[in-house]
C-alpha positions in Angstrom: 65.7 155.2 72.5 65.1 158.4 70.6 61.3 158.4 70.8 61.0 158.6 67.0 57.9 156.5 67.1 56.1 159.6 68.4 57.5 162.2 66.1 55.1 161.8 63.2 51.4 161.1 62.8 49.3 163.1 65.3 52.2 164.2 67.4 52.6 167.9 67.8 56.0 169.8 67.6 57.8 170.1 70.9 57.1 173.8 71.6 54.4 176.3 71.3 51.7 174.6 69.3 49.8 172.8 71.9 48.4 175.7 73.9 47.2 177.4 70.7 45.5 174.2 69.4 43.4 173.3 72.4 39.8 173.6 71.6 37.3 175.0 74.1 36.1 172.2 76.3 38.9 169.8 75.3 40.5 168.0 78.3 44.3 168.2 78.6 46.2 165.7 80.7 50.0 165.6 81.3 51.9 162.5 82.0 55.2 163.3 83.8 57.8 160.6 83.2 58.4 158.4 80.1 59.2 155.2 81.9 57.0 152.1 81.7 54.5 153.5 84.3 54.2 156.8 82.4 53.9 155.1 79.0 51.2 152.6 80.3 49.3 155.6 81.8 49.5 157.6 78.5 48.3 154.5 76.6 45.4 153.9 79.0 44.4 157.6 78.8 44.2 157.5 75.0 42.5 154.1 74.8 39.9 154.7 77.5 39.0 158.4 77.3 35.6 159.2 75.8 35.6 161.9 74.5 39.3 161.8 73.6 41.7 163.8 75.7 44.8 165.8 74.8 48.0 164.1 76.3 51.3 165.7 76.8 54.1 163.3 77.8 57.1 165.0 79.5 60.4 163.0 79.9 63.4 164.7 81.5 65.9 162.5 79.6 66.3 162.1 75.9 64.9 158.5 75.8 61.8 156.6 76.7 61.6 153.5 78.8 63.2 154.4 82.1 64.8 151.3 83.6 63.9 149.3 80.5 66.9 149.6 78.3 68.1 147.3 75.5 71.6 147.5 74.0 73.2 146.0 70.9 76.0 143.7 72.0 77.8 141.7 69.3 74.8 142.4 67.0 72.3 141.0 69.5 69.7 142.9 71.4 70.3 142.4 75.2 68.5 144.0 78.1 70.7 145.8 80.5 68.0 147.1 82.8 64.8 145.1 83.5 65.5 141.7 82.1 62.2 139.8 82.0 58.5 140.0 82.7 56.6 138.0 85.3 54.0 136.3 83.1 51.7 135.3 86.0 51.1 139.0 86.9 48.0 140.0 84.8 49.0 143.6 84.0 51.9 142.6 81.8 50.1 140.1 79.6 47.0 142.3 79.4 49.1 145.2 78.0 51.0 142.9 75.6 47.6 141.6 74.3 46.4 145.1 73.8 49.5 146.0 71.9 49.4 142.8 69.7 52.6 141.5 71.2 51.3 138.3 72.8 52.4 136.1 70.0 56.0 137.4 70.2 56.5 136.6 73.8 59.1 134.0 74.6 58.9 131.8 77.7 62.0 131.2 79.8 63.2 127.6 79.4 65.1 127.5 82.7 64.2 129.2 85.9 66.0 127.3 88.7 68.8 128.9 90.6 71.6 128.0 93.0 73.5 129.6 95.9 77.3 129.8 95.7 78.4 129.4 99.3 81.6 128.1 100.9 83.0 127.3 97.4 80.1 125.0 96.4 77.0 125.5 94.3 73.8 124.5 96.3 70.5 124.4 94.5 67.8 126.6 95.9 64.9 124.5 97.4 62.0 124.0 94.9 58.9 126.0 95.6 60.8 128.7 97.4 58.8 132.0 97.5 60.2 135.3 98.7 63.3 133.5 99.9 61.3 131.3 102.4 61.2 127.6 101.8 58.0 125.6 102.5 59.3 123.5 105.3 62.7 122.1 106.4 62.8 119.0 104.2 63.6 121.0 101.0 66.3 122.9 102.9 67.9 119.7 104.1 68.0 118.4 100.6 69.6 121.5 99.2 72.4 121.5 101.8 72.5 125.3 101.7 72.4 125.4 105.5 74.8 123.6 107.8 73.6 121.2 110.4 73.8 123.9 112.9 71.8 126.3 110.6 69.1 123.7 110.1 68.9 123.1 113.9 68.5 126.8 114.5 65.8 127.1 111.9 63.9 124.2 113.5 63.7 126.2 116.7 61.1 128.3 115.0 58.7 125.4 115.8 59.3 125.9 119.5 59.9 129.6 120.1 57.1 131.7 121.4 55.3 134.1 119.1 57.3 137.2 118.1 55.8 140.7 118.6 54.6 142.0 115.2 53.6 145.6 116.0 54.3 148.0 113.2 56.2 147.2 110.0 59.3 145.1 110.8 62.2 144.5 108.5 62.5 141.2 106.6 65.9 140.7 108.3 64.5 141.1 111.8 61.6 138.6 111.3 63.6 135.9 109.6 66.7 136.1 111.8 64.5 136.0 115.0 62.5 133.0 113.8 64.8 131.0 111.6 68.3 132.3 112.5 71.0 134.3 110.8 72.2 131.5 108.5 68.8 131.2 106.9 68.7 134.9 106.4 72.2 135.1 105.0 72.1 132.1 102.6 68.4 131.9 101.6 66.5 135.1 102.1 69.0 137.9 101.6 70.5 136.6 98.3 67.0 136.6 96.8 65.4 139.8 98.2 68.6 141.7 98.7 69.5 141.2 95.0 66.1 142.3 93.8 66.0 145.5 96.0 69.8 146.2 96.1 69.6 146.5 99.9 70.3 144.6 103.1 67.2 142.7 104.4 67.5 144.5 107.7 66.6 147.7 105.7 63.7 146.2 103.8 60.1 146.6 104.9 58.5 143.1 105.3 55.0 144.5 104.4 56.3 146.0 101.1 58.9 143.5 99.9 57.9 140.2 101.5 54.1 140.4 102.2 53.8 136.6 102.5 56.5 136.5 105.3 54.9 139.5 107.0 51.4 138.0 106.9 52.4 134.6 108.1 54.4 136.1 111.0 51.3 138.1 112.1 48.9 135.2 111.7 50.9 132.2 113.0 53.2 131.6 115.9 55.7 129.7 113.7 56.8 130.7 110.1 57.3 127.0 109.3 53.9 126.0 110.6 52.3 128.9 108.9 53.8 127.9 105.5 52.5 124.4 106.0 49.0 125.6 106.9 48.9 127.7 103.8 50.1 125.1 101.3 47.5 124.7 98.6 46.0 121.2 98.2 46.9 121.4 94.5 50.5 122.6 95.2 51.9 119.4 93.7 50.3 120.2 90.4 52.7 122.3 88.3 51.4 125.6 87.0 51.3 125.3 83.2 51.9 129.0 82.7 55.4 130.2 82.1 57.0 132.1 85.0 59.1 134.6 83.0 58.7 135.9 79.5 60.6 138.3 77.3 60.5 139.7 73.7 63.1 138.6 71.1 64.2 142.1 70.5 64.5 142.9 74.2 62.0 144.6 76.4 62.6 147.9 74.5 60.2 146.3 72.0 57.4 146.9 74.5 58.5 150.6 74.8 58.7 151.0 71.0 55.2 149.4 70.6 53.7 151.8 73.1 55.4 154.7 71.4 53.9 153.6 68.1 50.5 153.4 69.6 50.8 156.8 71.0 52.0 158.1 67.7 48.9 156.6 66.0 46.4 157.9 68.5 43.7 158.8 65.9 41.4 161.6 67.1 43.3 161.9 70.4 46.3 164.3 70.3 49.7 163.4 71.8 52.7 165.6 72.3 55.9 164.1 73.4 58.6 166.3 74.9 61.9 164.6 75.5 64.6 166.3 77.5 61.9 168.5 79.2 61.5 168.2 83.0 58.4 169.3 84.8 58.3 172.2 87.3 55.8 173.1 90.0 52.1 172.3 89.7 49.9 175.2 90.8 46.1 175.7 90.9 44.5 177.7 88.1 40.9 179.0 87.6 38.0 176.6 87.2 39.7 173.7 89.1 42.4 173.4 86.5 46.2 173.4 87.0 49.3 175.2 85.6 52.4 173.1 85.2 55.7 174.8 84.7 58.3 173.3 82.4 62.0 173.7 82.4 62.6 174.5 78.7 61.3 178.1 79.0 58.0 177.5 77.3 54.7 178.7 78.7 53.2 176.7 81.6 50.8 173.9 80.5 47.1 174.5 81.4 45.8 171.1 82.5 42.7 169.3 83.7 44.6 166.3 85.0 48.2 165.1 85.8 49.7 161.6 86.1 53.0 161.9 87.9 55.1 158.9 87.0 58.5 160.4 87.8 61.0 159.4 90.5 59.9 160.4 94.0 62.3 163.4 94.3 61.1 164.8 91.0 57.4 164.2 92.0 58.2 166.2 95.1 59.2 169.2 93.0 56.0 169.0 91.1 53.9 168.9 94.2 55.7 171.4 96.4 53.1 174.2 96.0 49.8 172.2 96.1 50.7 169.3 98.4 53.7 170.3 100.5 53.3 167.5 103.1 53.2 164.9 100.4 56.2 166.5 98.8 58.1 166.2 102.1 57.3 162.6 102.4 58.2 161.9 98.8 61.7 163.3 99.5 62.2 160.9 102.4 62.1 157.9 99.9 65.7 156.9 99.4 67.2 155.4 96.3 69.9 152.7 95.8 72.4 152.3 92.9 73.3 149.1 91.2 75.7 147.9 88.5 74.9 145.4 85.8 77.5 143.7 83.6 76.7 141.7 80.5 79.4 139.3 79.4 79.6 137.1 76.2 81.9 134.1 76.3 82.4 131.4 73.6 80.3 128.4 74.2 83.5 126.4 74.9 84.4 128.5 77.9 82.3 126.5 80.3 84.3 123.7 81.8 81.3 122.2 83.5 77.5 122.5 83.2 76.1 125.8 84.6 73.7 125.7 87.5 70.2 126.2 85.9 69.4 129.8 85.1 72.1 131.2 87.4 73.2 131.6 90.9 73.2 134.0 93.9 76.0 134.9 96.2 75.4 135.6 100.0 76.8 138.8 101.3 78.9 136.9 103.9 81.0 135.6 101.0 82.3 139.1 100.6 82.4 139.0 96.8 81.9 141.7 94.3 79.5 139.4 92.5 76.0 139.3 93.9 74.1 137.4 91.3 74.7 135.8 87.9 72.1 134.9 85.3 72.9 132.6 82.5 70.9 134.4 79.7 71.7 131.7 77.2 70.3 129.0 79.5 67.3 131.0 80.3 66.3 132.3 76.9 66.1 130.0 73.8 66.9 132.8 71.3 70.2 133.5 73.0 71.0 129.8 73.4 70.7 129.6 69.6 73.7 131.9 69.2 76.0 129.2 70.5 77.6 131.6 72.9 77.5 131.8 76.7 75.7 135.0 77.7 76.0 136.0 81.4 74.3 138.9 83.3 76.1 139.8 86.5 74.8 142.1 89.2 77.2 143.5 91.8 76.5 142.7 95.4 74.6 145.5 97.1 77.3 145.8 99.8 79.9 146.3 97.0 78.0 148.8 94.9 79.8 151.9 96.0 83.2 150.4 95.2 81.9 149.1 91.8 80.6 152.6 90.9 84.1 154.0 91.6 86.0 151.3 89.6 86.9 151.7 86.0 85.5 149.2 83.6 88.7 147.2 83.2 89.2 146.6 86.9 85.5 145.8 87.4 85.5 143.2 84.5 88.8 141.6 85.8 87.3 141.2 89.3 84.1 139.7 88.0 85.8 137.4 85.5 88.0 136.1 88.3 85.1 135.3 90.5 83.2 133.6 87.7 86.3 131.4 87.0 86.2 130.4 90.6 82.4 129.9 90.8 81.7 128.0 87.6 85.0 127.2 86.1 85.0 129.6 83.1 88.0 129.4 80.8 89.5 132.4 79.2 88.2 136.0 79.0 84.9 137.3 77.7 84.8 138.2 74.1 82.3 141.1 74.7 81.4 143.0 77.8 79.0 145.8 78.6 78.9 147.7 81.9 75.8 149.6 83.0 75.9 151.8 86.1 72.4 152.6 87.3 72.9 155.4 89.8 70.1 156.1 92.2 67.8 153.9 90.2 66.0 151.6 92.7 63.7 153.1 95.4 64.4 151.8 98.9 61.4 150.2 100.6 62.5 150.9 104.2 60.4 149.7 107.1 57.3 151.9 107.3 57.3 152.4 103.5 53.7 151.5 102.8 52.5 153.7 105.7 54.4 156.6 104.1 52.9 155.8 100.7 49.4 155.7 102.2 49.9 159.1 103.8 51.1 160.5 100.5 48.1 159.1 98.7 45.7 160.5 101.2 46.9 164.0 100.4 47.0 163.4 96.7 43.4 162.2 96.9 42.4 165.7 97.8 43.6 167.0 94.4 41.1 166.2 91.8 42.6 164.8 88.6 46.1 164.1 90.0 47.5 160.7 90.5 50.9 159.1 91.3 52.4 156.0 89.6 55.8 154.3 89.5 58.4 152.2 91.2 58.7 154.4 94.3 55.3 153.3 95.6 53.8 149.8 95.4 56.2 147.6 93.6 59.2 148.3 91.3 58.8 145.4 88.8 57.6 146.1 85.3 54.2 144.5 85.9 53.6 146.5 89.1 54.6 149.7 87.3 52.3 148.9 84.4 49.4 148.3 86.8 50.1 151.5 88.7 50.2 153.5 85.5 46.9 152.1 84.3 45.3 152.7 87.7 46.5 156.3 87.8 45.0 156.9 84.3 41.8 155.3 85.4 41.6 157.6 88.4 42.3 160.8 86.4 39.7 159.8 83.7 37.2 159.1 86.4 37.6 162.5 87.8 37.4 164.2 84.4 34.1 162.5 83.6 30.8 163.4 85.3 29.1 161.5 86.7 30.4 158.1 85.5 33.4 156.8 83.7 34.7 153.7 82.0 36.7 151.2 84.1 39.8 149.7 82.7 38.8 146.1 82.4 41.1 143.1 82.9 41.5 142.4 79.1 42.0 139.0 77.5 43.9 136.4 79.4 46.5 135.3 76.8 50.0 133.7 77.3 52.8 132.8 75.0 52.5 129.4 73.4 56.2 128.9 73.2 
């Protein structure tokens, strides 16, 4: 996206004018990073500041949105980054309501998934959360596990309690309690796909808090799940699970940009293709932020850093060196997403719900496949079969090195084998997301807490984004809003407005 929505109205030119136009006593806040966390922070700063503040938004690339990216494929707008919004996480719906988008939201019509294992599609057990089924009966019905795998999982009821000191990996907890087959066929296909990492490298506290909590509070995972089952669990939740926007999630980015461009008394400057340098202390408790385009440093009262962890480290090197060192220890994973369009007649048999997952033990290039045309009604209406394929995390390095032709041939062959597709795709789009997903290694939240402790000593500085406490769009929105709230609170004396929960609205369709 070009960011044109911010180029007119109250937006200043990219260089030189801002410093000269700051009035005495006017507060100036920079937001570093134009992904969804940074945009949500900038929006909250403008909406909640009283008196209005000056906001400068710095984005190192030439587009806004970060990992939200919508492409035109066969004249249809298709998301090739973040693909849907969790409607039951309040931050997403609250922001959509504030932006007037709630009536545009479209609910997913299909959300069930299967696992492709040993040449067969096996439906995931209903009610599964974080890859862990609520009891053995749904697992028996799904036939995902072999008889030996079910028997091994049942040993969880008899085994003594496992030690839970420190932050264990998801893989360690699940394999110890329920066995390697449960980990391979149920848990890793879900969590491993989301985080593009092996479950033995994923912090249970950060990525599967329910599993972590039950393992700490109960001797048995199965008994713990039974004990925590809600009395009303049999009643279906009337709210949709996933929602999207008909023009893709870039519509959310565009709407935020429009709001920033029509900020009224508040003043906004957007600077695309400009990366932030070091943050240093200035007189009067203010800050100087260097910029890479050769312009004068920005004189600031507050900063929201919503950039990737390694870029945040550069900003904080001078004033929070220990936090910067810890930020550099956060690793990133790459992923590859391939969008395919087939004619509707290509499917020789019904597709399994909204898609399927592939265990790593199958040694396939394909890690997950979502049937976008089964999931979203506006794509079903095209009459075509739209598929979104994610490369297995163990195969990412090879996929990054493949040319598009070889990559598409491999995936098309595996799809023919898995779901009986006939012919070749009539359109394809390959997106390589290099170093795009932060790794939540064991001990991740402890590291984040130590970083936050040092940042808390810097008045008017806050962190937000996928590297910290959740990488989904709703979590990033919530972090951006919370960071804006903290900065505003420290700019006001003695009290400040709190960002409220907003209206609770959900799509009617």
